[in-house]
A tleap script that builds the chain and sets N, CA, C and O, in Angstrom:
source leaprc.protein.ff14SB
mol = sequence {
  NMET MET LEU GLY ALA LEU ALA ASN ALA VAL
  CYS GLN GLU PRO THR ILE GLU ILE ASP LEU
  GLU PRO GLY ASP ARG ILE LEU LEU TYR THR
  ASP GLY ILE THR ASP VAL PHE ASP HIE GLN
  GLY GLU MET PHE GLY VAL GLU GLY LEU GLN
  ASN PHE LEU ARG GLU CYS SER LEU LEU PRO
  PHE GLU GLU MET PRO PRO ALA ILE LEU GLU
  ARG ILE ALA ALA TRP GLY PRO GLY PRO PHE
  ALA ASP ASP VAL THR LEU VAL LEU ALA GLU
  VAL LEU CGLU
}
set mol.1.N position { -74.514 126.382 -43.096 }
set mol.1.CA position { -75.499 127.046 -44.273 }
set mol.1.C position { -76.466 127.810 -44.031 }
set mol.1.O position { -77.383 127.341 -43.356 }
set mol.2.N position { -76.542 128.967 -44.422 }
set mol.2.CA position { -77.767 129.637 -43.970 }
set mol.2.C position { -79.236 129.236 -44.846 }
set mol.2.O position { -79.304 129.441 -46.057 }
set mol.3.N position { -79.977 128.852 -44.339 }
set mol.3.CA position { -81.060 128.212 -44.799 }
set mol.3.C position { -81.676 129.080 -46.114 }
set mol.3.O position { -82.260 130.125 -45.830 }
set mol.4.N position { -81.609 128.824 -47.072 }
set mol.4.CA position { -82.396 129.360 -48.092 }
set mol.4.C position { -81.349 130.531 -49.198 }
set mol.4.O position { -81.592 131.071 -50.277 }
set mol.5.N position { -80.264 130.543 -48.369 }
set mol.5.CA position { -79.501 131.360 -49.201 }
set mol.5.C position { -78.811 131.017 -50.320 }
set mol.5.O position { -78.115 131.904 -50.814 }
set mol.6.N position { -78.832 129.729 -50.952 }
set mol.6.CA position { -78.512 129.328 -52.208 }
set mol.6.C position { -79.498 128.672 -52.657 }
set mol.6.O position { -80.186 128.023 -51.869 }
set mol.7.N position { -79.762 128.693 -53.905 }
set mol.7.CA position { -81.111 128.250 -54.733 }
set mol.7.C position { -81.060 126.834 -54.435 }
set mol.7.O position { -82.069 126.304 -53.972 }
set mol.8.N position { -79.670 125.934 -54.710 }
set mol.8.CA position { -79.563 124.560 -54.485 }
set mol.8.C position { -79.419 123.857 -53.145 }
set mol.8.O position { -79.106 122.668 -53.083 }
set mol.9.N position { -79.679 124.696 -51.944 }
set mol.9.CA position { -79.273 124.228 -50.580 }
set mol.9.C position { -80.457 123.324 -50.075 }
set mol.9.O position { -80.264 122.336 -49.366 }
set mol.10.N position { -81.605 123.709 -50.464 }
set mol.10.CA position { -82.757 122.962 -50.169 }
set mol.10.C position { -83.361 122.374 -51.088 }
set mol.10.O position { -83.361 122.788 -52.248 }
set mol.11.N position { -84.023 121.215 -50.658 }
set mol.11.CA position { -84.731 120.621 -51.423 }
set mol.11.C position { -86.061 121.168 -52.133 }
set mol.11.O position { -86.723 121.677 -51.228 }
set mol.12.N position { -86.743 121.290 -53.340 }
set mol.12.CA position { -87.883 121.869 -53.611 }
set mol.12.C position { -88.991 121.286 -53.185 }
set mol.12.O position { -89.936 122.046 -52.974 }
set mol.13.N position { -89.134 120.254 -53.013 }
set mol.13.CA position { -90.124 119.258 -52.440 }
set mol.13.C position { -89.877 119.233 -50.998 }
set mol.13.O position { -88.751 119.295 -50.506 }
set mol.14.N position { -91.210 119.120 -50.195 }
set mol.14.CA position { -90.952 118.891 -48.654 }
set mol.14.C position { -90.335 117.400 -48.427 }
set mol.14.O position { -90.595 116.561 -49.289 }
set mol.15.N position { -89.706 117.108 -47.554 }
set mol.15.CA position { -89.519 115.900 -47.115 }
set mol.15.C position { -90.617 115.349 -46.338 }
set mol.15.O position { -90.895 114.164 -46.518 }
set mol.16.N position { -91.200 115.951 -45.602 }
set mol.16.CA position { -92.287 115.501 -44.641 }
set mol.16.C position { -93.527 116.768 -44.607 }
set mol.16.O position { -93.389 117.990 -44.665 }
set mol.17.N position { -94.615 116.029 -44.503 }
set mol.17.CA position { -95.700 117.060 -44.177 }
set mol.17.C position { -96.448 116.450 -43.032 }
set mol.17.O position { -96.642 115.242 -42.898 }
set mol.18.N position { -96.862 117.424 -42.190 }
set mol.18.CA position { -97.539 117.353 -41.101 }
set mol.18.C position { -98.799 118.244 -40.917 }
set mol.18.O position { -98.666 119.436 -41.198 }
set mol.19.N position { -100.119 117.762 -40.437 }
set mol.19.CA position { -100.918 118.396 -40.253 }
set mol.19.C position { -100.996 118.942 -38.778 }
set mol.19.O position { -100.840 118.137 -37.860 }
set mol.20.N position { -101.194 120.065 -38.548 }
set mol.20.CA position { -100.861 121.151 -37.565 }
set mol.20.C position { -102.253 121.288 -36.923 }
set mol.20.O position { -103.178 121.532 -37.697 }
set mol.21.N position { -102.521 121.166 -35.627 }
set mol.21.CA position { -103.648 121.386 -34.965 }
set mol.21.C position { -103.559 122.668 -34.061 }
set mol.21.O position { -102.424 123.026 -33.746 }
set mol.22.N position { -104.627 123.395 -33.609 }
set mol.22.CA position { -104.487 124.162 -32.538 }
set mol.22.C position { -103.899 123.981 -31.252 }
set mol.22.O position { -104.202 122.966 -30.625 }
set mol.23.N position { -103.084 124.828 -30.747 }
set mol.23.CA position { -102.111 124.393 -29.686 }
set mol.23.C position { -100.692 123.661 -29.916 }
set mol.23.O position { -99.734 123.628 -29.144 }
set mol.24.N position { -100.825 123.094 -31.167 }
set mol.24.CA position { -99.261 122.522 -31.508 }
set mol.24.C position { -98.279 123.278 -31.604 }
set mol.24.O position { -98.462 124.411 -32.051 }
set mol.25.N position { -97.036 122.873 -31.227 }
set mol.25.CA position { -96.048 123.806 -31.064 }
set mol.25.C position { -94.797 123.140 -32.055 }
set mol.25.O position { -94.638 121.954 -32.346 }
set mol.26.N position { -94.011 124.273 -32.446 }
set mol.26.CA position { -92.954 123.800 -33.494 }
set mol.26.C position { -91.714 124.702 -32.955 }
set mol.26.O position { -91.683 125.902 -32.681 }
set mol.27.N position { -90.697 123.704 -32.897 }
set mol.27.CA position { -89.646 124.197 -32.151 }
set mol.27.C position { -88.461 124.233 -33.346 }
set mol.27.O position { -88.183 123.179 -33.918 }
set mol.28.N position { -87.845 125.353 -33.665 }
set mol.28.CA position { -86.846 125.493 -34.609 }
set mol.28.C position { -85.687 125.985 -33.602 }
set mol.28.O position { -85.957 126.631 -32.590 }
set mol.29.N position { -84.373 125.626 -33.963 }
set mol.29.CA position { -83.132 125.415 -33.312 }
set mol.29.C position { -81.684 125.073 -34.003 }
set mol.29.O position { -81.524 124.107 -34.748 }
set mol.30.N position { -80.793 125.876 -33.697 }
set mol.30.CA position { -79.552 125.528 -34.113 }
set mol.30.C position { -78.748 124.572 -33.445 }
set mol.30.O position { -79.017 124.117 -32.333 }
set mol.31.N position { -77.654 124.237 -34.201 }
set mol.31.CA position { -76.886 123.049 -33.478 }
set mol.31.C position { -76.132 123.351 -31.971 }
set mol.31.O position { -75.592 122.510 -31.251 }
set mol.32.N position { -76.247 124.567 -31.767 }
set mol.32.CA position { -75.404 125.106 -30.447 }
set mol.32.C position { -76.611 124.339 -29.391 }
set mol.32.O position { -76.237 123.884 -28.310 }
set mol.33.N position { -77.513 124.282 -29.652 }
set mol.33.CA position { -78.401 123.609 -28.576 }
set mol.33.C position { -78.319 122.338 -28.411 }
set mol.33.O position { -78.531 121.871 -27.291 }
set mol.34.N position { -77.997 121.516 -29.491 }
set mol.34.CA position { -77.739 120.078 -29.077 }
set mol.34.C position { -76.147 119.516 -29.167 }
set mol.34.O position { -75.807 118.350 -28.971 }
set mol.35.N position { -75.353 120.530 -29.478 }
set mol.35.CA position { -73.972 120.415 -29.386 }
set mol.35.C position { -73.356 120.788 -27.784 }
set mol.35.O position { -72.373 121.522 -27.684 }
set mol.36.N position { -73.736 120.466 -27.098 }
set mol.36.CA position { -73.542 120.880 -25.652 }
set mol.36.C position { -73.076 119.830 -24.758 }
set mol.36.O position { -73.854 118.904 -24.525 }
set mol.37.N position { -71.996 119.835 -24.258 }
set mol.37.CA position { -71.426 118.566 -23.614 }
set mol.37.C position { -71.315 118.915 -22.045 }
set mol.37.O position { -70.899 119.973 -21.571 }
set mol.38.N position { -71.743 117.879 -21.406 }
set mol.38.CA position { -71.497 117.750 -20.013 }
set mol.38.C position { -70.008 117.514 -19.410 }
set mol.38.O position { -69.038 117.403 -20.161 }
set mol.39.N position { -69.908 117.451 -18.100 }
set mol.39.CA position { -68.669 117.228 -17.440 }
set mol.39.C position { -67.775 115.948 -17.600 }
set mol.39.O position { -66.598 115.796 -17.272 }
set mol.40.N position { -68.707 115.005 -18.231 }
set mol.40.CA position { -68.339 113.607 -18.482 }
set mol.40.C position { -67.920 113.448 -19.984 }
set mol.40.O position { -67.455 112.401 -20.434 }
set mol.41.N position { -68.193 114.944 -20.948 }
set mol.41.CA position { -67.785 114.635 -22.395 }
set mol.41.C position { -69.012 114.186 -23.227 }
set mol.41.O position { -68.921 114.062 -24.448 }
set mol.42.N position { -70.312 113.910 -22.465 }
set mol.42.CA position { -71.157 113.291 -23.263 }
set mol.42.C position { -72.161 114.379 -24.169 }
set mol.42.O position { -72.800 115.148 -23.451 }
set mol.43.N position { -72.315 114.491 -25.265 }
set mol.43.CA position { -73.132 115.531 -25.852 }
set mol.43.C position { -74.523 115.270 -25.563 }
set mol.43.O position { -74.958 114.122 -25.476 }
set mol.44.N position { -75.333 116.453 -25.389 }
set mol.44.CA position { -76.628 116.510 -25.187 }
set mol.44.C position { -77.281 116.089 -26.114 }
set mol.44.O position { -78.216 115.348 -25.811 }
set mol.45.N position { -77.039 116.403 -27.647 }
set mol.45.CA position { -77.803 115.617 -28.766 }
set mol.45.C position { -79.304 115.724 -28.935 }
set mol.45.O position { -79.883 116.304 -28.017 }
set mol.46.N position { -80.038 115.276 -29.931 }
set mol.46.CA position { -81.190 115.471 -30.402 }
set mol.46.C position { -82.052 114.890 -29.218 }
set mol.46.O position { -82.903 115.533 -28.605 }
set mol.47.N position { -81.744 113.729 -29.014 }
set mol.47.CA position { -82.356 112.908 -27.958 }
set mol.47.C position { -82.480 113.603 -26.563 }
set mol.47.O position { -83.436 113.452 -25.802 }
set mol.48.N position { -81.410 114.366 -26.337 }
set mol.48.CA position { -81.572 115.056 -24.809 }
set mol.48.C position { -82.677 116.187 -25.014 }
set mol.48.O position { -83.639 116.388 -24.272 }
set mol.49.N position { -82.347 116.872 -26.153 }
set mol.49.CA position { -83.452 117.934 -26.595 }
set mol.49.C position { -84.996 117.083 -26.332 }
set mol.49.O position { -85.833 117.394 -25.484 }
set mol.50.N position { -85.070 116.174 -27.113 }
set mol.50.CA position { -86.338 115.375 -27.155 }
set mol.50.C position { -86.945 115.143 -25.791 }
set mol.50.O position { -88.157 115.271 -25.623 }
set mol.51.N position { -86.089 114.789 -24.774 }
set mol.51.CA position { -86.397 114.205 -23.743 }
set mol.51.C position { -86.939 115.757 -22.732 }
set mol.51.O position { -87.917 115.799 -21.985 }
set mol.52.N position { -86.084 116.751 -22.982 }
set mol.52.CA position { -86.289 117.851 -22.339 }
set mol.52.C position { -87.465 118.749 -22.912 }
set mol.52.O position { -87.960 119.528 -22.098 }
set mol.53.N position { -87.915 118.750 -24.030 }
set mol.53.CA position { -89.004 119.279 -24.554 }
set mol.53.C position { -90.249 118.250 -24.061 }
set mol.53.O position { -91.303 118.840 -23.825 }
set mol.54.N position { -90.257 116.895 -23.889 }
set mol.54.CA position { -91.252 116.253 -23.339 }
set mol.54.C position { -91.625 116.854 -21.804 }
set mol.54.O position { -92.765 116.911 -21.344 }
set mol.55.N position { -90.542 117.235 -21.209 }
set mol.55.CA position { -90.925 117.582 -19.791 }
set mol.55.C position { -91.400 118.928 -19.918 }
set mol.55.O position { -92.266 119.170 -19.078 }
set mol.56.N position { -91.108 119.971 -20.745 }
set mol.56.CA position { -91.316 121.262 -20.638 }
set mol.56.C position { -92.629 121.372 -21.812 }
set mol.56.O position { -92.948 122.480 -22.242 }
set mol.57.N position { -93.275 120.230 -22.230 }
set mol.57.CA position { -94.305 120.463 -23.101 }
set mol.57.C position { -95.565 121.063 -22.635 }
set mol.57.O position { -96.308 121.558 -23.483 }
set mol.58.N position { -95.917 121.082 -21.320 }
set mol.58.CA position { -97.203 121.137 -20.580 }
set mol.58.C position { -96.824 122.923 -19.997 }
set mol.58.O position { -97.685 123.654 -19.508 }
set mol.59.N position { -95.908 123.174 -20.128 }
set mol.59.CA position { -95.599 124.706 -19.569 }
set mol.59.C position { -96.333 125.644 -20.720 }
set mol.59.O position { -96.450 125.501 -21.937 }
set mol.60.N position { -96.880 126.908 -19.582 }
set mol.60.CA position { -97.472 127.767 -20.668 }
set mol.60.C position { -96.578 128.337 -21.818 }
set mol.60.O position { -95.381 128.501 -21.584 }
set mol.61.N position { -97.061 128.631 -22.982 }
set mol.61.CA position { -96.130 129.029 -23.959 }
set mol.61.C position { -94.891 129.949 -23.697 }
set mol.61.O position { -93.761 129.712 -24.125 }
set mol.62.N position { -95.187 130.843 -23.071 }
set mol.62.CA position { -94.058 131.857 -22.710 }
set mol.62.C position { -93.107 131.435 -21.811 }
set mol.62.O position { -92.057 132.077 -21.851 }
set mol.63.N position { -93.170 130.563 -21.030 }
set mol.63.CA position { -92.327 129.743 -20.033 }
set mol.63.C position { -91.693 128.587 -20.476 }
set mol.63.O position { -90.804 128.100 -19.778 }
set mol.64.N position { -92.050 128.015 -21.646 }
set mol.64.CA position { -91.346 126.743 -22.064 }
set mol.64.C position { -89.812 127.380 -22.863 }
set mol.64.O position { -88.790 126.909 -22.363 }
set mol.65.N position { -89.643 128.152 -23.759 }
set mol.65.CA position { -88.305 128.336 -24.167 }
set mol.65.C position { -87.371 128.880 -23.102 }
set mol.65.O position { -86.227 128.432 -23.184 }
set mol.66.N position { -87.614 129.810 -22.047 }
set mol.66.CA position { -86.412 129.855 -20.959 }
set mol.66.C position { -86.178 128.597 -20.331 }
set mol.66.O position { -85.009 128.259 -20.147 }
set mol.67.N position { -87.273 127.724 -19.911 }
set mol.67.CA position { -87.270 126.674 -19.248 }
set mol.67.C position { -86.262 125.719 -20.098 }
set mol.67.O position { -85.472 125.008 -19.477 }
set mol.68.N position { -86.288 125.705 -21.317 }
set mol.68.CA position { -85.725 124.563 -22.161 }
set mol.68.C position { -83.873 125.279 -22.020 }
set mol.68.O position { -82.967 124.618 -21.513 }
set mol.69.N position { -83.693 126.605 -22.549 }
set mol.69.CA position { -82.521 126.943 -22.108 }
set mol.69.C position { -81.907 126.704 -20.844 }
set mol.69.O position { -80.819 126.147 -20.694 }
set mol.70.N position { -82.746 127.208 -19.812 }
set mol.70.CA position { -82.240 126.708 -18.289 }
set mol.70.C position { -81.638 125.086 -18.224 }
set mol.70.O position { -80.649 124.761 -17.568 }
set mol.71.N position { -82.200 124.456 -18.789 }
set mol.71.CA position { -82.346 122.871 -18.590 }
set mol.71.C position { -80.855 122.634 -19.311 }
set mol.71.O position { -79.934 122.084 -18.707 }
set mol.72.N position { -80.738 123.135 -20.721 }
set mol.72.CA position { -79.508 122.979 -21.372 }
set mol.72.C position { -78.384 123.509 -21.199 }
set mol.72.O position { -77.363 123.151 -21.785 }
set mol.73.N position { -78.480 124.685 -20.131 }
set mol.73.CA position { -77.487 125.613 -19.663 }
set mol.73.C position { -76.968 124.669 -18.671 }
set mol.73.O position { -75.790 124.347 -18.828 }
set mol.74.N position { -77.589 124.168 -17.698 }
set mol.74.CA position { -77.210 123.381 -16.554 }
set mol.74.C position { -76.652 122.098 -17.134 }
set mol.74.O position { -75.708 121.682 -16.463 }
set mol.75.N position { -76.921 121.432 -18.065 }
set mol.75.CA position { -76.345 120.232 -18.846 }
set mol.75.C position { -74.806 120.610 -18.857 }
set mol.75.O position { -74.017 119.946 -18.185 }
set mol.76.N position { -74.446 121.532 -19.519 }
set mol.76.CA position { -72.894 121.789 -19.667 }
set mol.76.C position { -72.476 122.663 -18.618 }
set mol.76.O position { -73.181 123.363 -17.891 }
set mol.77.N position { -70.741 122.479 -18.641 }
set mol.77.CA position { -70.199 122.653 -17.575 }
set mol.77.C position { -69.877 124.496 -17.336 }
set mol.77.O position { -69.369 125.020 -16.344 }
set mol.78.N position { -70.362 125.166 -18.583 }
set mol.78.CA position { -70.134 126.820 -18.696 }
set mol.78.C position { -71.151 127.149 -19.622 }
set mol.78.O position { -72.209 126.598 -19.926 }
set mol.79.N position { -70.368 128.563 -20.137 }
set mol.79.CA position { -71.324 129.200 -21.342 }
set mol.79.C position { -71.530 128.483 -22.334 }
set mol.79.O position { -70.648 127.681 -22.642 }
set mol.80.N position { -72.641 128.553 -23.053 }
set mol.80.CA position { -72.699 128.093 -24.589 }
set mol.80.C position { -71.475 128.139 -25.434 }
set mol.80.O position { -70.959 129.254 -25.503 }
set mol.81.N position { -71.040 127.421 -25.927 }
set mol.81.CA position { -69.850 127.657 -26.790 }
set mol.81.C position { -70.128 127.896 -28.213 }
set mol.81.O position { -69.337 128.459 -28.970 }
set mol.82.N position { -71.321 127.429 -28.556 }
set mol.82.CA position { -71.465 127.696 -30.268 }
set mol.82.C position { -72.909 128.563 -29.967 }
set mol.82.O position { -73.629 128.614 -28.970 }
set mol.83.N position { -72.991 129.258 -31.384 }
set mol.83.CA position { -74.396 130.044 -31.584 }
set mol.83.C position { -75.536 129.265 -30.709 }
set mol.83.O position { -75.468 128.052 -30.506 }
set mol.84.N position { -76.590 130.091 -30.213 }
set mol.84.CA position { -77.418 129.077 -29.833 }
set mol.84.C position { -78.733 130.178 -29.856 }
set mol.84.O position { -78.949 131.238 -29.269 }
set mol.85.N position { -79.484 129.365 -30.839 }
set mol.85.CA position { -81.090 130.284 -31.339 }
set mol.85.C position { -82.186 128.980 -31.247 }
set mol.85.O position { -82.111 127.875 -31.784 }
set mol.86.N position { -83.196 129.527 -30.386 }
set mol.86.CA position { -84.387 128.845 -30.117 }
set mol.86.C position { -85.563 129.637 -30.529 }
set mol.86.O position { -85.750 130.761 -30.064 }
set mol.87.N position { -86.412 129.061 -31.435 }
set mol.87.CA position { -87.472 129.795 -31.981 }
set mol.87.C position { -88.832 128.767 -31.821 }
set mol.87.O position { -89.043 127.747 -32.477 }
set mol.88.N position { -89.549 129.258 -30.919 }
set mol.88.CA position { -90.884 128.417 -30.831 }
set mol.88.C position { -92.130 129.160 -31.429 }
set mol.88.O position { -92.386 130.362 -31.493 }
set mol.89.N position { -92.833 128.034 -31.852 }
set mol.89.CA position { -93.971 128.976 -32.679 }
set mol.89.C position { -95.198 127.916 -32.270 }
set mol.89.O position { -95.045 126.697 -32.340 }
set mol.90.N position { -96.458 128.566 -31.825 }
set mol.90.CA position { -97.789 127.997 -31.490 }
set mol.90.C position { -98.607 128.080 -32.463 }
set mol.90.O position { -98.690 129.161 -33.045 }
set mol.91.N position { -99.493 126.863 -32.927 }
set mol.91.CA position { -100.402 127.089 -33.858 }
set mol.91.C position { -101.678 127.566 -33.230 }
set mol.91.O position { -102.242 126.840 -32.412 }
set mol.92.N position { -102.233 128.884 -33.599 }
set mol.92.CA position { -103.527 129.371 -32.824 }
set mol.92.C position { -104.698 128.801 -33.958 }
set mol.92.O position { -104.542 128.288 -35.066 }
set mol.93.N position { -105.910 129.121 -33.192 }
set mol.93.CA position { -107.246 128.818 -34.088 }
set mol.93.C position { -107.132 129.376 -35.299 }
set mol.93.O position { -108.041 129.258 -36.120 }
savepdb mol mol.pdb
quit
């Protein structure tokens, strides 16, 4: 479902609030990122993405998205089978 397309598709109240500081990064992604399977049929999943993010978190901002996509692509046996969208934002001063 497209976020915000239907009035009742999302809760009116936030479910979580986080104070962000300069230098913090926010990653938005579609399930095509987490629903990648390796040669043994193991799904990459949210935990796999979290692990890759920890490994890539110290990279310069511009290098982080391609590094994430390269590592996820290497996880699976071929091209992505689902839509893949990755949006990275960094909080500035």
